[in-house]
N, C-alpha and C positions, 0 to 999 in steps of 0.2 A: 869652589862654584860660585861665581855669580849670577844676580838674578835683576837682569835688566827690561824693561818695559813687559813685564808679565811673564818671560822666556827664562827661563834655566838652560845657563849658559856654562858648559864644562872648560875652566882652562887647565891646559894640561902639556906638558912641553914635549913627552914624549907620541902624540897622537899629532901627528899630522904638524908639526911640529907649533897650533896657532889655535884656533877659537874652533869648538864643535857642540851647533848649536842640536840642543835637545830635538828638534823635530828631524833633523836626518840621520838619529839614529835609531834603527830597528832593531825587537829584540834578535833577527835570526841574525845582526850581526853582530853581537853578543856570546860572549863563552859561554859555554851550555849553562853553568849554575848562575850564571847573570840573568841569562833569558829564562831558565826556571823558575827565580825567583820576579821576574817580569810579569810574570803571567799569574801570578799573587798576587802582588802585591803594586804592580806598575812602574811605571818605567822611571815616575821623578821620585819613587820613594826604594824601588835599585840605584841609582845613582846618590845619593844619601848615602847607602849600605857600603856602597865601591868608595866615597868619599872616606866616608869615616873607620874601613877595617879594610882597605885594599892591603893585600899583600900580606895579611892573617890569618891564618886557620882557625874557622870559629867554629867552638862541637857546642852543638846545644842542649841541657840536661833531656830526659826522658820525663822526668818529669816538671809541670808545670811552676806547682809551687811551692815554697818554699818551704824546708823540714818543720821550721819553728813556725808556722800558720796553720801548716796540715796537726801539731801535734794539738795545734789551740781547741780545731774543730773538733777532732777526733775527743778529746777530752770534756770539750762545753755541747757536742752530739749524745757520748755514751752520758753526759750527766743528764742530759734532757730524754733519755732513753732508748733514745737506739740501740742496739747491736753492735758486737765487733762486727758482725760477716751486715749488716747494711753500711756500716763506715767505710769497713774496706774495700766493698764493692764501687761505692762513690766514687770514693780518690783512686781506682783503682793498684790497691797497697792490699797486700797478704796479709787474712783475716790475723796470724800469729803475730806481725807487725804490732799490729793494732792491739793486740792484746795486750804484747809487751810494754806499748804508749800507758795502754790505761792500768796496769797494773803497779807501773813504776810512777805516775800521777798517784795512784790509793796508797805508795808505801811512803814517798815523798809528801803527802797529806799529815800520814800519820805522827813522823817527825817533830 
């Protein structure tokens, strides 16, 4: 991918053996996953995603935040008086899992 005079141009050996200008690309010309992404993040971002990940299968975790971050938040919020039920609802985890994290933290603090 090259940028010339404010326009993004994709250099591709397999598409028309030449240069395809971004303004020539329409979402309906794209594979369905790229067209769907285009409606969410825009064509320019789709082209960057395509360039970085083409040919790879990418899966997105169901959870947005890392386990380490959520664990820290659970411990901090529990110390500040939040219940396991409130915390579990906020981060979309089960109350049982939140209680497990709280108990582990208490157990580790006693050591």
